[in-house]
Each structure stands twice: as C-alpha cells, then as structure tokens.
DRENDO-1510 file (C-alpha; in Angstrom, 1 decimal, always signed):
<recs>
REC; n; res; u; v; w
REC; 1; MET; +16.0; -8.1; -17.8 .
REC; 2; GLN; +17.3; -8.9; -14.4 .
REC; 3; VAL; +15.0; -9.9; -11.5 .
REC; 4; GLU; +16.1; -9.5; -7.9 .
REC; 5; ARG; +14.5; -10.9; -4.7 .
REC; 6; PHE; +14.5; -8.7; -1.6 .
REC; 7; LYS; +13.9; -9.5; +2.1 .
REC; 8; ASP; +14.4; -5.9; +3.3 .
REC; 9; PRO; +11.5; -3.6; +2.3 .
REC; 10; ALA; +13.5; -0.5; +3.0 .
REC; 11; ALA; +16.3; -1.7; +0.7 .
REC; 12; LEU; +13.8; -2.3; -2.0 .
REC; 13; LEU; +12.2; +1.1; -1.6 .
REC; 14; ALA; +15.6; +2.8; -1.6 .
REC; 15; VAL; +16.1; +1.5; -5.1 .
REC; 16; ALA; +12.6; +1.6; -6.5 .
REC; 17; MET; +11.1; +4.8; -4.9 .
REC; 18; PRO; +12.1; +7.2; -7.7 .
REC; 19; MET; +10.5; +4.9; -10.3 .
REC; 20; LEU; +7.4; +4.5; -8.2 .
REC; 21; MET; +7.0; +8.2; -7.5 .
REC; 22; ARG; +6.9; +9.0; -11.2 .
REC; 23; ARG; +3.3; +7.6; -11.1 .
REC; 24; GLU; +2.4; +8.2; -7.4 .
REC; 25; ALA; -1.3; +7.6; -7.8 .
REC; 26; GLU; -0.9; +4.5; -10.0 .
REC; 27; ASN; +1.7; +3.1; -7.5 .
REC; 28; CYS; +0.0; +4.3; -4.3 .
REC; 29; PHE; -0.5; +0.8; -3.0 .
REC; 30; PHE; +3.2; -0.1; -3.3 .
REC; 31; ILE; +4.4; +3.3; -1.9 .
REC; 32; GLY; +2.1; +3.1; +1.0 .
REC; 33; HIS; +2.2; -0.6; +1.8 .
REC; 34; ILE; +5.9; -1.6; +1.5 .
REC; 35; PRO; +7.0; +0.7; +4.4 .
REC; 36; SER; +4.5; -1.1; +6.7 .
REC; 37; LEU; +6.1; -4.5; +6.2 .
REC; 38; ALA; +8.3; -6.1; +8.8 .
REC; 39; ASN; +12.0; -6.2; +8.3 .
REC; 40; PRO; +12.8; -8.8; +7.1 .
REC; 41; SER; +9.5; -9.2; +5.4 .
REC; 42; ASN; +7.5; -12.4; +5.3 .
REC; 43; GLU; +6.2; -11.3; +1.9 .
REC; 44; HIS; +7.8; -12.1; -1.4 .
REC; 45; LEU; +9.4; -8.9; -2.9 .
REC; 46; TRP; +10.8; -8.6; -6.4 .
REC; 47; LEU; +12.5; -5.9; -8.4 .
REC; 48; VAL; +12.9; -6.0; -12.2 .
REC; 49; ARG; +15.7; -4.0; -13.9 .
REC; 50; ASP; +16.3; -3.2; -17.5 .
REC; 51; ARG; +20.0; -2.5; -18.1 .
REC; 52; GLY; +20.4; -1.7; -14.5 .
REC; 53; GLU; +17.4; +0.7; -14.2 .
REC; 54; PRO; +14.4; -0.4; -12.0 .
REC; 55; VAL; +11.3; -0.9; -14.2 .
REC; 56; ALA; +9.0; -3.0; -12.0 .
REC; 57; VAL; +8.1; -4.0; -8.4 .
REC; 58; ALA; +6.1; -7.0; -7.4 .
REC; 59; LEU; +5.0; -8.3; -4.0 .
REC; 60; MET; +3.0; -11.2; -2.8 .
REC; 61; THR; +1.8; -12.5; +0.6 .
REC; 62; PRO; +2.2; -16.2; +0.5 .
REC; 63; GLY; -1.1; -17.9; -0.4 .
REC; 64; ARG; -2.6; -14.7; -1.9 .
REC; 65; HIS; -2.4; -13.2; -5.4 .
REC; 66; MET; +0.7; -11.2; -6.5 .
REC; 67; VAL; +0.4; -7.5; -7.2 .
REC; 68; MET; +2.8; -5.8; -9.7 .
REC; 69; THR; +3.4; -2.4; -11.1 .
REC; 70; ASP; +2.9; -1.6; -14.8 .
REC; 71; VAL; +5.8; -2.9; -16.9 .
REC; 72; PRO; +6.8; -3.6; -20.5 .
REC; 73; ASP; +5.7; -7.1; -21.7 .
REC; 74; GLU; +9.2; -8.4; -21.7 .
REC; 75; ALA; +9.7; -7.4; -18.0 .
REC; 76; ALA; +6.4; -9.1; -17.0 .
REC; 77; GLU; +7.5; -12.3; -18.9 .
REC; 78; ALA; +10.9; -12.2; -17.3 .
REC; 79; LEU; +9.3; -11.9; -13.8 .
REC; 80; ALA; +7.1; -14.9; -14.5 .
REC; 81; SER; +10.0; -17.0; -15.7 .
REC; 82; HIS; +12.1; -16.0; -12.7 .
REC; 83; ILE; +9.4; -16.8; -10.1 .
REC; 84; ILE; +8.8; -20.2; -11.7 .
REC; 85; GLU; +12.6; -20.9; -11.4 .
REC; 86; GLU; +12.3; -19.9; -7.7 .
REC; 87; ASN; +9.6; -22.6; -7.4 .
REC; 88; VAL; +7.2; -20.0; -5.8 .
REC; 89; ASP; +3.5; -20.7; -6.3 .
REC; 90; VAL; +1.5; -17.7; -7.5 .
REC; 91; PRO; -2.3; -18.2; -7.1 .
REC; 92; GLY; -3.0; -15.1; -9.2 .
REC; 93; VAL; -1.7; -11.7; -10.4 .
REC; 94; GLN; -3.1; -8.2; -10.3 .
REC; 95; GLY; -1.9; -5.0; -11.9 .
REC; 96; ALA; -2.1; -3.0; -15.2 .
REC; 97; PRO; -4.1; -5.2; -17.6 .
REC; 98; ARG; -1.5; -5.4; -20.4 .
REC; 99; ALA; +1.3; -6.3; -17.9 .
REC; 100; VAL; -0.9; -8.8; -16.1 .
REC; 101; GLU; -1.9; -10.5; -19.4 .
REC; 102; ALA; +1.8; -10.7; -20.4 .
REC; 103; PHE; +2.7; -12.3; -17.0 .
REC; 104; ALA; -0.2; -14.7; -17.3 .
REC; 105; ARG; +0.7; -15.8; -20.8 .
REC; 106; ARG; +4.2; -16.7; -19.8 .
REC; 107; TRP; +3.0; -18.3; -16.5 .
REC; 108; THR; +0.4; -20.5; -18.1 .
REC; 109; GLU; +2.7; -21.4; -21.0 .
REC; 110; ILE; +5.3; -22.8; -18.7 .
REC; 111; THR; +3.2; -24.2; -15.9 .
REC; 112; GLY; +0.2; -25.4; -17.9 .
REC; 113; ALA; -2.1; -23.6; -15.5 .
REC; 114; THR; -5.3; -21.9; -16.6 .
REC; 115; GLY; -5.7; -18.2; -16.1 .
REC; 116; THR; -9.2; -16.7; -15.3 .
REC; 117; PRO; -9.9; -13.0; -15.2 .
REC; 118; ILE; -11.6; -12.3; -11.8 .
REC; 119; VAL; -12.1; -8.6; -11.4 .
REC; 120; ARG; -11.2; -5.4; -13.3 .
REC; 121; MET; -10.7; -2.3; -11.1 .
REC; 122; ALA; -9.7; +1.3; -11.6 .
REC; 123; CYS; -7.4; +3.5; -9.5 .
REC; 124; HIS; -8.8; +7.0; -8.9 .
REC; 125; GLN; -7.3; +10.2; -7.6 .
REC; 126; LEU; -8.9; +13.2; -6.1 .
REC; 127; THR; -7.4; +16.7; -5.7 .
REC; 128; GLN; -10.5; +18.8; -5.2 .
REC; 129; LEU; -13.6; +17.6; -3.4 .
REC; 130; THR; -17.2; +18.2; -4.5 .
REC; 131; LEU; -19.5; +17.9; -1.6 .
REC; 132; PRO; -22.6; +15.6; -2.1 .
REC; 133; ARG; -26.2; +16.3; -1.2 .
REC; 134; PRO; -26.3; +16.1; +2.7 .
REC; 135; ALA; -27.5; +12.9; +4.3 .
REC; 136; PRO; -28.8; +12.6; +7.8 .
REC; 137; GLY; -26.2; +11.8; +10.4 .
REC; 138; SER; -22.5; +12.5; +10.8 .
REC; 139; MET; -19.1; +10.8; +10.6 .
REC; 140; ARG; -17.2; +9.6; +13.7 .
REC; 141; VAL; -14.1; +7.6; +14.4 .
REC; 142; ALA; -14.7; +3.9; +15.1 .
REC; 143; THR; -13.9; +2.7; +18.7 .
REC; 144; ASP; -13.2; -0.7; +20.3 .
REC; 145; ASP; -17.0; -1.0; +20.9 .
REC; 146; ASP; -17.4; -1.2; +17.1 .
REC; 147; ILE; -15.0; -4.1; +16.5 .
REC; 148; PRO; -17.8; -6.8; +16.2 .
REC; 149; LEU; -19.8; -4.7; +13.7 .
REC; 150; VAL; -16.8; -3.5; +11.7 .
REC; 151; GLY; -15.4; -7.0; +11.7 .
REC; 152; ARG; -18.6; -8.3; +10.0 .
REC; 153; TRP; -18.5; -5.4; +7.5 .
REC; 154; VAL; -14.9; -6.1; +6.7 .
REC; 155; ASP; -15.7; -9.7; +5.9 .
REC; 156; GLY; -18.5; -8.5; +3.7 .
REC; 157; PHE; -16.3; -6.0; +2.0 .
REC; 158; PHE; -13.7; -8.6; +1.0 .
REC; 159; ALA; -16.4; -11.0; -0.2 .
REC; 160; ASP; -17.8; -8.2; -2.4 .
REC; 161; ILE; -14.4; -7.6; -4.1 .
REC; 162; HIS; -13.7; -11.4; -4.5 .
REC; 163; GLU; -10.7; -11.3; -2.2 .
REC; 164; SER; -9.6; -13.7; +0.5 .
REC; 165; THR; -7.5; -12.6; +3.5 .
REC; 166; ALA; -5.2; -14.5; +5.9 .
REC; 167; ARG; -7.0; -12.9; +8.8 .
REC; 168; ASP; -10.7; -12.7; +9.7 .
REC; 169; GLY; -12.7; -9.4; +9.8 .
REC; 170; PRO; -12.7; -8.9; +13.6 .
REC; 171; GLU; -8.9; -9.2; +13.7 .
REC; 172; ILE; -8.5; -6.7; +10.9 .
REC; 173; ALA; -11.1; -4.4; +12.5 .
REC; 174; LYS; -9.3; -4.4; +15.8 .
REC; 175; GLU; -5.9; -3.5; +14.2 .
REC; 176; ARG; -7.4; -0.8; +12.0 .
REC; 177; ILE; -9.5; +0.7; +14.7 .
REC; 178; ALA; -6.5; +0.9; +17.0 .
REC; 179; LYS; -4.8; +3.1; +14.4 .
REC; 180; GLY; -7.8; +5.4; +14.3 .
REC; 181; CYS; -8.3; +5.0; +10.6 .
REC; 182; VAL; -11.8; +3.5; +10.5 .
REC; 183; HIS; -14.7; +6.0; +10.2 .
REC; 184; LEU; -18.4; +5.3; +10.5 .
REC; 185; TRP; -21.3; +7.3; +9.3 .
REC; 186; GLU; -23.9; +7.3; +12.1 .
REC; 187; ASP; -27.6; +8.2; +11.8 .
REC; 188; HIS; -29.7; +8.5; +15.0 .
REC; 189; GLY; -27.1; +6.6; +16.9 .
REC; 190; GLU; -26.9; +3.7; +14.4 .
REC; 191; PRO; -23.7; +3.1; +12.3 .
REC; 192; VAL; -24.9; +2.8; +8.6 .
REC; 193; SER; -21.7; +3.1; +6.5 .
REC; 194; MET; -18.0; +2.6; +6.9 .
REC; 195; ALA; -14.8; +4.0; +5.2 .
REC; 196; ALA; -11.2; +3.9; +6.2 .
REC; 197; TYR; -7.8; +4.9; +5.0 .
REC; 198; ALA; -4.3; +3.3; +4.7 .
REC; 199; GLY; -1.0; +3.6; +2.9 .
REC; 200; ARG; +0.2; +7.2; +3.1 .
REC; 201; THR; +2.4; +8.3; +0.3 .
REC; 202; PRO; +4.5; +11.4; +0.2 .
REC; 203; ASN; +1.6; +13.4; -1.1 .
REC; 204; GLY; -1.5; +11.3; -0.7 .
REC; 205; VAL; -3.3; +8.5; +1.1 .
REC; 206; ARG; -5.6; +5.7; +0.0 .
REC; 207; VAL; -9.3; +5.5; +1.0 .
REC; 208; ASN; -10.5; +1.9; +1.4 .
REC; 209; LEU; -12.9; -0.5; +3.2 .
REC; 210; VAL; -15.9; +1.5; +1.9 .
REC; 211; CYS; -18.9; -0.6; +2.9 .
REC; 212; THR; -22.6; +0.2; +3.3 .
REC; 213; PRO; -24.9; -2.7; +4.2 .
REC; 214; LEU; -27.7; -3.3; +1.7 .
REC; 215; LYS; -30.5; -2.1; +3.9 .
REC; 216; HIS; -28.8; +1.3; +4.3 .
REC; 217; ARG; -28.0; +1.9; +0.7 .
REC; 218; GLY; -29.5; +4.6; -1.6 .
REC; 219; ARG; -29.7; +7.2; +1.2 .
REC; 220; GLY; -26.4; +9.1; +0.6 .
REC; 221; TYR; -24.6; +7.6; +3.6 .
REC; 222; ALA; -21.6; +6.3; +1.6 .
REC; 223; SER; -21.2; +9.5; -0.4 .
REC; 224; ASN; -21.2; +11.7; +2.7 .
REC; 225; ASN; -19.0; +9.3; +4.7 .
REC; 226; VAL; -16.4; +9.1; +1.9 .
REC; 227; ALA; -16.6; +12.9; +1.3 .
REC; 228; SER; -16.2; +13.7; +5.1 .
REC; 229; LEU; -13.2; +11.3; +5.3 .
REC; 230; THR; -11.7; +12.7; +2.2 .
REC; 231; ARG; -12.1; +16.3; +3.5 .
REC; 232; LYS; -10.5; +15.3; +6.8 .
REC; 233; LEU; -7.5; +13.8; +5.0 .
REC; 234; LEU; -7.0; +16.8; +2.7 .
REC; 235; ASP; -7.3; +19.2; +5.7 .
REC; 236; GLU; -4.6; +17.2; +7.4 .
REC; 237; GLY; -2.2; +18.0; +4.6 .
REC; 238; ARG; -2.7; +15.3; +1.9 .
REC; 239; ARG; -2.6; +16.8; -1.6 .
REC; 240; PHE; -4.4; +13.8; -3.1 .
REC; 241; CYS; -6.7; +11.0; -2.0 .
REC; 242; PHE; -6.7; +7.7; -3.9 .
REC; 243; LEU; -9.1; +4.8; -4.0 .
REC; 244; TYR; -9.9; +1.7; -6.1 .
REC; 245; THR; -13.3; +0.7; -7.5 .
REC; 246; ASP; -14.7; -2.4; -9.2 .
REC; 247; LEU; -15.5; -1.3; -12.7 .
REC; 248; ALA; -18.4; -3.8; -12.7 .
REC; 249; ASN; -20.1; -1.7; -10.0 .
REC; 250; PRO; -21.6; +1.4; -11.7 .
REC; 251; THR; -23.2; +2.8; -8.6 .
REC; 252; SER; -19.9; +3.1; -6.6 .
REC; 253; ASN; -18.1; +4.5; -9.6 .
REC; 254; LYS; -20.8; +7.1; -10.1 .
REC; 255; ILE; -20.6; +8.1; -6.4 .
REC; 256; TYR; -16.9; +8.6; -6.4 .
REC; 257; TYR; -16.9; +10.5; -9.7 .
REC; 258; ALA; -19.5; +12.9; -8.4 .
REC; 259; LEU; -17.2; +13.6; -5.4 .
REC; 260; GLY; -14.3; +14.5; -7.7 .
REC; 261; TYR; -12.4; +11.2; -7.9 .
REC; 262; ARG; -11.0; +10.7; -11.4 .
REC; 263; PRO; -9.7; +7.4; -12.9 .
REC; 264; VAL; -6.0; +7.2; -13.3 .
REC; 265; CYS; -5.5; +3.6; -14.6 .
REC; 266; ASP; -7.2; +0.3; -14.9 .
REC; 267; ASN; -6.3; -2.7; -12.8 .
REC; 268; LEU; -6.9; -6.4; -13.7 .
REC; 269; ARG; -6.7; -9.5; -11.6 .
REC; 270; ILE; -6.2; -13.0; -13.1 .
REC; 271; ASP; -6.3; -16.1; -11.0 .
REC; 272; PHE; -4.5; -19.3; -11.9 .
REC; 273; THR; -5.9; -22.9; -11.7 .
REC; 274; PRO; -3.0; -25.4; -11.7 .
REC; 275; ARG; -3.0; -28.1; -14.4 .
REC; 276; ALA; -4.7; -31.2; -13.3 .
REC; 277; THR; -2.2; -34.0; -12.5 .
</recs>
C-alpha cells in the first residue's frame, strides 16, 4: 500500500474520481465536498493506492475528526501508520465501520490512545419521492433576516449529532443562506423546521441540516419540509438525493424511510483520547 498526501483538491479528484463514482451515494460527501475546498487546501488530504490503483481517500480539517472512504483493512492500517509518521494528530475517524475499526486498531496500538465509538450513522439514497401527509404551512428559502434563528438551529443541529465545528452557527447560517440552500417550513408566518442541501455530485445532492425545535415536533413539519426540498432538487435535474441519519434516532429514520430514502451503507465515528502522560 502506498499513501500520498495532496495539497491540491483538483489533483486528488483527477486521480480518485473514477473510484469514488463507483459508489456515488456512499461517497457523496467526498465527491461533493472536495471540489469546494480552496486550492491549495488547508485540509489534510490523503490517497491510498494498492499496486498503483486508488483504493481510498481520506480528509480532515485540522482539529476535527478524519473522514475516510471504505477500504480493505490493510489499506486502513497503512493509512493510520502513515499519518502517525507524518506526526499529524487525528482526534477521531469516521467512515465504513469495518474500515474505521481497522484504522482505530492500528492507531491505538501505535499511539496508546483509547478509541471510543461516538455515533453510528447511515447514508441513504432516494430516487423516487413518496409524499407525506400534508402539514400546515409551506416551504420557503431562508433570507438574511433568518440568520439569527438559523444560526441557533445550526448550533443545535451539531450538538444533536455530537459534532463540533470550527465556526459558530450564525457564521455558517450566513454563508449557507447566501448560497440559497437553506429552506424553512413556515406555519402562519412562524419558521418551524429547517432543511438545507450541499455537495452536489454528478447525479445527486446531499440534504443536510435537518432540524425541528422540540416544541414543533410531531406535527409533520420536518417530513413536509424534507419532501418539498427533495422534490425541488429532483425537479432541478438531480437523479438522486442523499442524506445521513443517526441510527440511534428511530423517529428521523422512520420519517426518511417513509419519504423513499433507503439505506446504502452504515457509517461509524470513533474518537481518540490520547494516552495520559
């Protein structure tokens, strides 16, 4: 196994895209996110080859957990060993459960760190939408006036999925609203649910930032907002929509399944606690 470090996201994609596209839904995050990175990128970017052929991609924003594609155990272990030799700190790793567990075994074996499973998710794909029972209200695109509210909801969303970010919610809200990708379900003039999209792939796009405050739950707002956004994205020419769910949340998984989202693969995150000195 050979591990290469890239600074140029376009150069990485030029090599890795055929491999990534063989599993477009499973790799939707990488296909959609890497083109958005600055050139050269501030993120850590790695490619693993087996006898010259690309078999894995991994990326990490410094200070956050690393994400990696599914790989054979030996490739995950080689990646862990290489990153340790680079003296790069990895707070955690996320990806296909077997590959993540192989990476974690090598990482903890060499560094003495402790690995703790944090969250198990599933990547879903939808090709045909099933409309839910109607809820009062309608979807609209969020505007600059919504930045304070969306910012609070973004902070709550990341807290719910046990993820930290380098930026606060209002900053993320401002950026995403400027791109026109945040959508709110509004009932009698009050925003009651949020959904957004990001990371277009050649055939699909990823729905994310789905959040309904506790006081508004159980009324069908999230189902109708996600359904309306999904319909809009399909009507604009996307063949698929993707999203990730926390497998520990049966309510959201039931909602998305009813809309037509079907699980493609599981996704595990393991965080590392360094050995006490």
